[in-house]
N, C-alpha and C positions, 0 to 999 in steps of 0.2 A: 829410077834415079830419085834421090832426095834433093829437093831444091829449097834452100833457106832464103827467104826474103827478109832483109833487115833495113830498117830505117836508121839513118845515122844517129849517133848518140847526141846528147845535149850539147849544143853549140852556143857560142857567144851570140848575143843579139846583133842584128844587123846594125851597123854603124859606119856610114860612109867616111866619117872622119878617121876611124881606126883602120878600116879595110875598104879602100876605094874600089877594090875588086872583090866582090862577094865570094868568089871562088877561093879566096885566101882566108875566109873566116874559119877560125879553129874551134875545136871542142873546148868547153870550159874544163878547167882542171878537175872539178868535181864530176862533171859529165863523163870524162874518161875513166875516172875511178869507179863510178857507179856502174858503168857499162862493163868494166872488167869484172866486177863482182857478179854481174848477171851471167857473163860468159863462163866464169869459173863454176858457177852453180850448174849451168847447162852442160858443161863439159863432163860433169860427173854422171850425166844421164846418156843421152843419145846424140848430142850435138858434136859431130866430128867431121866437118867438111874438109876435104883435101884440097879444094880449090876455092879461093875467095876472090870474087870479082867486084871491083869497087868503081864508083864514079870517080872521075879525076879530081873532083873538088876536095880541098883539104880536109873538111870535116868528115867526109866519107873515107878518105884515105886513112885518117887517124882512127876512125872507128874500125876499119878493116885491120889496121896494125894492132889494135888492142886484141882482136881475135887471134891474130898470128902469134902475138906475144904469149897469150894464154895457152894456145894449142901447139906451140913450137916443137915440143918433143915428138909430135906426130908428123912433122915435116910438111906443114901446110904451104901451098903455093899461093902467092898474091899477084894479081894482075889488075890493070885498070882498063876500063872500056868506056868509050865516049857515050855509048848507048844508055849508060846509067846516070849521065849528067841530067840536070833538070830538063824536062821536056824530051827525054830520051825515047828511043824507038824500040819497042818490044820485039818485033819480027827479026831484025838482024841479030839481036842479042840471043834470041831463042835458037836461031840457026847456029851461031857460034857455040853456044852452050851444048847443043846437041852434038856438034862435032867433037867436043871435049868429053862427052859422056862415055866414050870408049875407055878413057883413062881415069875418069873420076865418077864415082857413084854418088857422091855427096858434094854439092856445089852451093856456095853462098853468094848472093848478090847483095851489095850494100849500096843503097841509093837514097833518094829523097821522096818526101811527100809532095804532091799526091801520086807521083809515079809508082811507088811500090804498092800503093793501094789499088791503083788501076791495073797494074800488072797482075797482082794477086787475083783480083776478080776475073780477069780475062783467062788466067791459067786454070781456074777451077770451073769455068764455064758461065760465069755471070758477068760478061763484059760490060754491061751497062751499070753495074753496081760498084760501090766503093766499100772497102773494108778498112776501117780506121786503124792506122798504125801510130801509136804514140812514139815519141822520140825513144830510140833504142829498142823498139819492139822487134820481135822475130817471129816469123811464121815458117812452118814446115809444110811444103806441098810435095806429095809423093806421086810419082809417075811410074807406070809400067813401061820401062824403056826411056828413051830420050824425052825431054819435056816438049809438050805440044799444047797449043791453045785449046782450052776447054777440056783437056784430058787429065788434069791434076786433081788430086783429092787433098783438101786441107786437113792436115793431121792435128795441128795445134797453132795457136797464136798466143804468144806470151809477152808480158810487159814486166818491167822491173817492179812496178808497184804490185802487181799480182803475186810476185815471188817475195814480196816484203823487202825489196832492196831500195 
C-alpha cells in the first residue's frame, strides 16, 4: 500500500476575533491555489490516491477537497476521521486504514503538524524522531501490504518550494 501523509496547505493566521473556534480557520485563497498547483504537478507523476482521509478541521477538509477537485476524474473518495485532528491517535487510524487496504492501494491522510511528522517517523521505524513537514508538504510511505508501525519505507517528501511553486 502507498500511504501519502499531507500537512494541510497554507491557512489563515490564528485570530480569535475572526475565528473563535480554531477548527473553523480556513486556508488562505493563495494557499489553496498554491496547493492546487502542487497537486496538479504531482498528479502528472505518481500521486493518485483513491481514498483521501482528512482531519475534520476546516483547513484540512479544504486541503483534501483541493486534491479531490484536481483528481476528480479518477473517482477519489473523501472521508473525515477524528484521529487526524490535532493530537490524534495513530493506532486506531492505522487499524481503520488497514481495513480499507482491501479496496484501496493508495491512501492519503491530511492532517496537522506536529502529528503528521510524528506519524511519519513512527511509520518508518523512527518513533522518537521528527520529520519536518512544511505547510502543504507531502510524503509517500510504501508498505508491503497494509500499513504497520515501523514497517514503511519513505519514498519521498516534497514541498511546494522544492518544486518551484
